[in-house]
N, C-alpha and C positions, 0 to 999 in steps of 0.2 A: 696540084698536089701540094700539100702543106710542107713547110720547110722541115719539120721534124721527121717526115718520111723521106725526104731527099738527102738529109745529112748522112744517115748510115750507108746509103747507096754510094755516095761520093767517097766516103771513108773507105769502103770496100774496094772501090775502083783504084784509089790511090795506094792504099796499103797492101791490098791483096792478102788479107790474113788467112792463115791456115785454120780451118774449122773441122771438127769431127762430129759425125752424126750417126744415128742408127734408125732403121725402119724395121718393122716386124710384120711379117705376113702371118696373121692369126687365122687358122682354119678350124672348122668344125665339120665333121663328116656329114652331118644332117643339114646344117644351116648354110654352109658355104664359107665365105671369107669376110672377116670383120674390117670395116672401113670407118673412118671418122671424118667429121666435118668440123673444122676448127672455128672458133669465134672470130679469128683475126685474118682469115684468108678464105677465098672462094674455092669450092670444089671438095671432092672426097679424096682422102689420102690414107695411106697406111699409118698405123700408130707409130710414134717415134719422136725423136728430138735430138738435142745436142748432148755430146759427151762432156761432162763437167770435169774440172781440174782434179787430177788424181784418180779418175774413174776409168775403168777399162771399157771397151766397146760392149762386152757382155753385161757388165754391171749396169751400164747406161740402158741397155735394152730391157733388163729386168725392171729397173726403176721406172722407165717410161711406160711399160705395160701396166705397172701398178698405178702410177699417177694418172694416166689418161683413161684407162679402161677398167681399173679395179681388179686386174688379173694377177694372181700370184702364180707365176710360172715356176715349175720345178726343173725345167730343162729348155734350152733353146738350141736350134741347129743353125749354124752359120751357113748361109746360102752362097753369098758372094760379097766381094769388096768392090766398091765403085769410087770413081773420081769425078768431080764436077767443078766447072768454073763458072757456073751460073751466078748471077748477081755480083760478079767480080771477085768472089771468094775462091780459095783453093780448098775445096770441100772433099773430105774422105768419108764415105758412107758405108757402114756395115749393114748388110741385109740379113735378117734372121727369120727363122720360121718357128712357130709354136702351134702345135696341134692340141686344141682344147680337149679335155676329158669330158665325157657325158655328164651333164648336170652342173658343170662349172658355171658360175654366175659372172656377169659383167656389170659394171656401173661406170657412168661417165663422170669426168671431172667437170664440174659446172663452170669453172673459170676459163678453161682453155677449149673445151669440147662442146660444140653446139649440139651435135648428134653423133650417136654411136650405133652402128647397125650391121647385121650380117646381110650379105647379098649372095644369092645363088650365083654360081659361076657364069651361067648363061643370061643373067639379068643384072649385070653391073650397071651402076648409075651413069647417065649421060654426062654428068658433071665430074666424072673421074679425071683426076689430073693426068696429063699425058705420061709423065714418068711413072706414076702408079700403074697405069695401064700396061706399060712396057714391062715393069717388074712382075706383074701378075702373069702376063703372057709367058715370060721367060721361066717363071716358077712352074707353071703348068706344063710347059714343054721340057722342063729340066734342062734348059739350054741357055746358059749365061755366056754368050759369045762376045760381049763387049764389056770393058771395064769402065765405060763412060756412063754416067747416070742419065 
C-alpha cells in the first residue's frame, strides 16, 4: 500500500473524526433499484456521499443524486439514521429513498462513477457491498432494526 493511502487511515484512527454522510435508495417500479460503481473503490453501492459544511442531510442527498446520477429529485423520504465506526471514523449516515417517475432520465458523473445501472431486485450484482446488501434487504422488509451501518 502506498504511503498516501495509509496516511488518512492512520489519521482517522488517531483523531477519530466525526463525519456525516448520505446514501439514497433510488427505485423504479419497472427497472428495480439503481446502483453505482465508483472509479475509486471496488463493488456496487447506493448513490451518496459526504455532507458538506453548512449543508443538511437532505440537501446533501439532493446534491449527491444530481452530481452522481443526474437526477433532479423533488422529494426524498428519510428511511433511517445509522452510525458506523468503520475505517476509524465516527460516521453518521442518513439513508433516504427516492422513487423515480416514469420517463425520468439518469446520467453518470464521469469523474466519480464508473457505471450506473438499475438492477432487478432478484438479480442484484455479486459485487454488491455488504452494507448496501443489508440496507436493501432492510428497505424491502421495511425493517430497520439496527442503528449500526
